[in-house]
LUMDO-971745 format. One line per field, with one value per residue: residue number from 0; residue in one letter; x, y, z of N, C-alpha, C in turn. Coordinates in steps of 0.02 Angstrom, whole numbers, always signed. Layout:
N
num <- (NUM/...)
residu <- (A/...)
n.x <- (X/...)
n.y <- (Y/...)
n.z <- (Z/...)
ca.x <- (X/...)
ca.y <- (Y/...)
ca.z <- (Z/...)
c.x <- (X/...)
c.y <- (Y/...)
c.z <- (Z/...)
***
This chain:
128
num <- (0/1/2/3/4/5/6/7/8/9/10/11/12/13/14/15/16/17/18/19/20/21/22/23/24/25/26/27/28/29/30/31/32/33/34/35/36/37/38/39/40/41/42/43/44/45/46/47/48/49/50/51/52/53/54/55/56/57/58/59/60/61/62/63/64/65/66/67/68/69/70/71/72/73/74/75/76/77/78/79/80/81/82/83/84/85/86/87/88/89/90/91/92/93/94/95/96/97/98/99/100/101/102/103/104/105/106/107/108/109/110/111/112/113/114/115/116/117/118/119/120/121/122/123/124/125/126/127)
residu <- (M/L/K/I/G/S/K/L/S/I/L/D/N/S/G/A/T/S/V/K/I/I/N/L/R/I/K/K/T/Y/K/S/S/N/V/T/F/N/N/I/V/Y/C/V/I/K/K/H/I/S/N/K/K/L/S/N/K/N/L/I/D/T/L/I/I/G/V/K/K/K/S/S/R/K/N/G/F/Y/L/N/F/K/T/N/L/G/V/P/V/V/K/K/K/H/L/Y/E/A/I/A/T/R/I/Y/T/P/I/M/R/E/L/K/K/K/A/L/L/K/Q/I/S/L/L/S/K/Q/S/I)
n.x <- (+5654/+5780/+5922/+6049/+6205/+6161/+6185/+6207/+6186/+6267/+6219/+6277/+6381/+6476/+6582/+6582/+6533/+6479/+6407/+6398/+6279/+6297/+6236/+6073/+5974/+5859/+5736/+5753/+5638/+5540/+5459/+5505/+5643/+5704/+5732/+5659/+5635/+5675/+5739/+5874/+6032/+6181/+6333/+6473/+6598/+6624/+6665/+6743/+6769/+6921/+7003/+6896/+6771/+6742/+6819/+6883/+6827/+6776/+6662/+6493/+6336/+6187/+6054/+5915/+5851/+5786/+5722/+5733/+5621/+5445/+5352/+5203/+5092/+4972/+4877/+4871/+4970/+5124/+5296/+5462/+5640/+5785/+5900/+5956/+5959/+6053/+6098/+6237/+6243/+6262/+6245/+6181/+6149/+5984/+5943/+5978/+6108/+6154/+6306/+6347/+6328/+6245/+6119/+6099/+5981/+5803/+5695/+5584/+5416/+5372/+5486/+5520/+5412/+5424/+5538/+5659/+5787/+5870/+5896/+5840/+5751/+5817/+5931/+5901/+5845/+5735/+5577/+5478)
n.y <- (+4433/+4316/+4246/+4127/+4204/+4328/+4474/+4506/+4619/+4632/+4673/+4677/+4637/+4541/+4546/+4526/+4617/+4613/+4486/+4348/+4248/+4075/+3952/+3883/+3836/+3756/+3642/+3622/+3662/+3676/+3790/+3854/+3924/+4022/+4124/+4199/+4308/+4236/+4117/+4000/+4020/+3976/+4056/+4158/+4260/+4425/+4557/+4620/+4671/+4706/+4619/+4551/+4420/+4348/+4319/+4364/+4272/+4161/+4026/+4029/+3998/+4089/+4181/+4251/+4408/+4517/+4585/+4670/+4667/+4691/+4622/+4546/+4558/+4468/+4558/+4653/+4750/+4805/+4763/+4817/+4826/+4933/+4870/+4700/+4597/+4504/+4381/+4305/+4133/+3988/+3813/+3727/+3579/+3555/+3685/+3854/+3969/+4138/+4212/+4336/+4460/+4566/+4646/+4767/+4816/+4831/+4692/+4581/+4539/+4414/+4334/+4325/+4253/+4130/+4074/+4017/+4056/+4050/+4154/+4270/+4372/+4428/+4486/+4599/+4766/+4829/+4801/+4766)
n.z <- (+865/+874/+793/+740/+746/+785/+887/+1062/+1197/+1353/+1510/+1648/+1793/+1756/+1667/+1529/+1384/+1258/+1159/+1041/+962/+941/+941/+956/+1093/+1071/+1005/+836/+715/+565/+579/+696/+705/+773/+920/+1068/+1211/+1372/+1338/+1327/+1255/+1163/+1169/+1110/+1178/+1127/+1159/+1306/+1479/+1555/+1693/+1753/+1782/+1662/+1502/+1337/+1192/+1261/+1284/+1325/+1411/+1386/+1452/+1376/+1404/+1352/+1200/+1040/+956/+964/+1096/+1150/+1290/+1392/+1435/+1336/+1320/+1244/+1239/+1214/+1190/+1177/+1134/+1103/+1242/+1364/+1492/+1561/+1608/+1716/+1720/+1855/+1922/+1894/+1877/+1821/+1859/+1878/+1821/+1858/+1992/+1994/+1896/+1773/+1714/+1689/+1731/+1650/+1701/+1663/+1659/+1792/+1844/+1779/+1834/+1787/+1803/+1952/+2049/+1993/+2032/+2139/+2086/+2008/+2032/+1980/+1898/+1755)
ca.x <- (+5673/+5852/+5945/+6120/+6241/+6137/+6226/+6172/+6222/+6266/+6217/+6287/+6450/+6514/+6642/+6567/+6490/+6446/+6415/+6368/+6246/+6324/+6193/+6010/+5960/+5790/+5729/+5742/+5587/+5533/+5428/+5538/+5716/+5727/+5715/+5639/+5658/+5666/+5770/+5946/+6070/+6253/+6364/+6544/+6609/+6658/+6697/+6741/+6805/+6977/+7002/+6830/+6764/+6741/+6868/+6867/+6823/+6749/+6596/+6449/+6264/+6160/+5981/+5892/+5804/+5752/+5733/+5711/+5555/+5390/+5320/+5141/+5070/+4902/+4833/+4869/+5027/+5181/+5361/+5521/+5700/+5826/+5948/+5946/+5994/+6061/+6134/+6275/+6221/+6296/+6197/+6195/+6099/+5931/+5929/+6032/+6127/+6189/+6377/+6352/+6292/+6201/+6096/+6088/+5924/+5741/+5679/+5513/+5380/+5366/+5546/+5518/+5362/+5448/+5589/+5711/+5848/+5854/+5898/+5826/+5718/+5864/+5984/+5878/+5807/+5675/+5541/+5431)
ca.y <- (+4364/+4309/+4187/+4117/+4261/+4389/+4499/+4524/+4661/+4605/+4729/+4655/+4646/+4479/+4561/+4526/+4673/+4595/+4416/+4329/+4183/+4025/+3893/+3892/+3779/+3734/+3593/+3659/+3638/+3722/+3852/+3887/+3925/+4082/+4125/+4264/+4312/+4178/+4058/+3993/+4013/+3964/+4116/+4171/+4330/+4466/+4613/+4610/+4718/+4670/+4608/+4527/+4347/+4321/+4349/+4360/+4208/+4108/+4003/+4032/+3996/+4155/+4187/+4312/+4443/+4571/+4586/+4731/+4657/+4699/+4562/+4567/+4525/+4447/+4615/+4696/+4794/+4782/+4779/+4808/+4856/+4966/+4820/+4632/+4592/+4437/+4372/+4241/+4088/+3924/+3763/+3692/+3526/+3566/+3756/+3897/+4023/+4192/+4221/+4403/+4472/+4625/+4659/+4840/+4831/+4804/+4623/+4573/+4498/+4346/+4298/+4311/+4201/+4066/+4051/+3978/+4077/+4042/+4216/+4327/+4427/+4459/+4521/+4662/+4808/+4852/+4753/+4798)
ca.z <- (+853/+868/+757/+746/+721/+816/+943/+1123/+1245/+1421/+1557/+1717/+1814/+1744/+1629/+1458/+1364/+1195/+1140/+978/+967/+896/+941/+991/+1135/+1062/+951/+774/+668/+510/+600/+752/+700/+807/+991/+1097/+1280/+1416/+1309/+1337/+1193/+1172/+1141/+1117/+1201/+1077/+1195/+1379/+1521/+1586/+1765/+1774/+1782/+1594/+1456/+1266/+1158/+1303/+1265/+1383/+1402/+1399/+1456/+1343/+1448/+1316/+1127/+1006/+927/+1011/+1121/+1181/+1351/+1390/+1448/+1277/+1316/+1206/+1268/+1173/+1217/+1126/+1109/+1127/+1306/+1391/+1555/+1562/+1660/+1724/+1741/+1917/+1927/+1846/+1873/+1799/+1903/+1844/+1839/+1889/+2054/+1985/+1827/+1768/+1672/+1717/+1713/+1635/+1750/+1638/+1678/+1864/+1856/+1753/+1882/+1754/+1836/+2022/+2087/+1948/+2068/+2185/+2050/+1980/+2077/+1946/+1855/+1709)
c.x <- (+5747/+5870/+6019/+6156/+6218/+6182/+6182/+6217/+6214/+6270/+6220/+6361/+6492/+6578/+6631/+6523/+6451/+6460/+6380/+6340/+6277/+6282/+6130/+5996/+5886/+5790/+5711/+5689/+5582/+5506/+5467/+5614/+5744/+5702/+5695/+5665/+5640/+5690/+5844/+5979/+6143/+6289/+6440/+6552/+6649/+6696/+6692/+6779/+6861/+6968/+6933/+6828/+6770/+6791/+6846/+6870/+6804/+6680/+6552/+6377/+6237/+6083/+5961/+5839/+5768/+5770/+5707/+5639/+5501/+5363/+5258/+5128/+4997/+4854/+4833/+4927/+5083/+5245/+5415/+5578/+5739/+5876/+5927/+5989/+5998/+6100/+6171/+6254/+6264/+6244/+6222/+6137/+6044/+5911/+5990/+6045/+6166/+6262/+6385/+6314/+6244/+6183/+6075/+6030/+5861/+5727/+5604/+5480/+5375/+5427/+5545/+5468/+5386/+5499/+5640/+5778/+5832/+5849/+5881/+5794/+5766/+5916/+5963/+5838/+5740/+5642/+5491/+5367)
c.y <- (+4361/+4244/+4178/+4175/+4328/+4409/+4519/+4571/+4630/+4664/+4703/+4660/+4582/+4492/+4563/+4586/+4657/+4522/+4403/+4258/+4134/+3961/+3908/+3829/+3760/+3680/+3631/+3625/+3690/+3790/+3890/+3882/+3989/+4081/+4195/+4265/+4248/+4113/+4059/+3982/+4004/+4020/+4116/+4245/+4367/+4525/+4600/+4666/+4679/+4667/+4588/+4451/+4316/+4356/+4336/+4288/+4150/+4089/+3999/+4021/+4065/+4152/+4253/+4345/+4501/+4570/+4651/+4726/+4662/+4631/+4583/+4526/+4506/+4505/+4666/+4744/+4762/+4805/+4771/+4846/+4888/+4917/+4751/+4622/+4520/+4437/+4305/+4198/+4024/+3874/+3727/+3644/+3539/+3640/+3793/+3950/+4075/+4195/+4286/+4406/+4530/+4632/+4732/+4858/+4803/+4733/+4618/+4526/+4425/+4304/+4280/+4256/+4133/+4034/+4004/+3994/+4083/+4109/+4277/+4385/+4462/+4502/+4591/+4701/+4828/+4795/+4792/+4758)
c.z <- (+841/+834/+769/+712/+749/+874/+1001/+1163/+1314/+1469/+1629/+1733/+1805/+1706/+1554/+1442/+1300/+1179/+1074/+985/+917/+893/+981/+1031/+1132/+1008/+888/+731/+613/+532/+654/+746/+732/+879/+1012/+1169/+1317/+1384/+1324/+1269/+1210/+1135/+1149/+1134/+1148/+1110/+1270/+1413/+1555/+1662/+1792/+1767/+1713/+1550/+1384/+1240/+1202/+1276/+1328/+1363/+1422/+1401/+1424/+1387/+1414/+1243/+1098/+981/+981/+1031/+1159/+1244/+1344/+1399/+1390/+1271/+1275/+1239/+1215/+1205/+1160/+1094/+1133/+1188/+1330/+1456/+1551/+1621/+1660/+1748/+1803/+1930/+1874/+1840/+1846/+1851/+1864/+1868/+1878/+1955/+2049/+1911/+1824/+1722/+1704/+1690/+1702/+1687/+1729/+1657/+1752/+1880/+1833/+1800/+1850/+1786/+1911/+2058/+2045/+1984/+2116/+2149/+2027/+2031/+2046/+1909/+1813/+1709)
***
């Protein structure tokens, strides 16, 4: 579960390597003040690689693609990642598009079925 102030690792070729969550893009209620995978959050870039698309202190939308906490599937399996992972996205009309052209981590099947990100299946070579 991620809250405001949580850090995400970015594993793609957009230029950002670490971001910090500054706003949740969900309706805040008493029970749901945190987010899991397949949610969009508003982040600020903390670390970046020079000569890339994104630079330090930029504000970006980020799609969460993996969390440390165990998440269960309908078939009984549990999934968790070593770090919290995200992908920077840009909103185009009613869909989101990734800033990067390649993602260096496996993508969960649930993300591919939801189709929140238009080209999620094309960016990653592996799926879990």
